[in-house]
N, C-alpha and C positions, 0 to 999 in steps of 0.2 A: 783345091777341090778335085776330086776324081772326075773323070769323064763318065757320064751316066747313060751314054748312048749304048743301046743293045744290052742293057742289064736286064736280067730276068725279073719279071713282075710276079710277086707272090700274093696270093689271096689269103686274107685273114677273115675268118667267119665265126658266126655265132648263130645258134638257133635255139628256140625255146617256145614258151607259151606266155600269152598275155591274156588276162581275164577281164579287162575293162577297156573298151575301145576308146574311152575318153583320154587315156594316158598313152596311147600309141605314139603320137608325135614326140612327146617328151622322152619316152623310153627309147625311141629310135635314136635321138640325139645323144642320150646318155650311153647307149650301147656303142655308137660310133666313137665316142670319146674313150670308152673302155678298150676298144680294139686299137685305137690310135696309141694309147699307152702301152698296150701289149706289144705292138709292133716296134715301138721305140726301144723297149727293153731289149729286144732282139737285134737292134741295129738297123731297123727299117724306118722309113718315113713314107707318108701317104703320097700317092700319085693323084694330084688334084685334077688332072685332066681326065681321070676315069671316075665317074660318079659311083658312089656306093650302091649296091643292089640290095633292095629291101622288099621282100614279098611277105604277104600275110594271107592266111587261109582260115576262114571261120568254119569250125566243124560242128556248130550247134551248141557248144559249151564254152569254148575259148578260141582264141586266135593262135594258130601256129605261125611262127615267123622264122624267116631266114634273113640274115644280114651278112653281106660280104663287102669288105673294103680292100683296096689294093695298095700295095707298097713296094718299094724298091730298096734294096740293101745299100746303105751308105756307110756302115760301120758304126760301132758304138761311140766312138769319139766324135764323129761328124753329126750324130743325132742332136747334139747340143747346139750346133750351129745352123743346121738345115731344118727349116719348118716343113717343107714339102718339095716335091719334084713336079714341075709342070712340063710335060713331054720329056725332054732330056735336060732341062735346065733347073738347077737348084734355086729354091727361093729361101734366102737366108732369114734367120730370125732378126727382127728389128725390135726396138723397144715396144712398138705398137702390137706386134705379134705376141710378145711375151705378156703384155697387159691383157690382151683379149683371151689368151690361153688361161691365164690366171683367173680371170673373171669367170670364164666358162667352167673351170674346175670348181669354183666356189658355188656356182649356181646350180 
């Protein structure tokens, strides 16, 4: 595995509108998974020591939201082996990680 010290952190973001406040928590989790998949396609994995930023603002009709998640480049080959980076240490996929990811994608 490569050394991940001093690698640049990239922000992946999504913004939009939500019309029902009851679905905000569920949509937030789904949008985080969408950004996770988008970053992995580009060879990035999440930095789990940096929490996602999620802000909402109600304008009287709907909620405007912004979501940012942060990743680090590990390469397209390593994406299959590395689940995330914690500070500068890779966390490798285990059978449990893959099972949880599979269940999350199905839910």
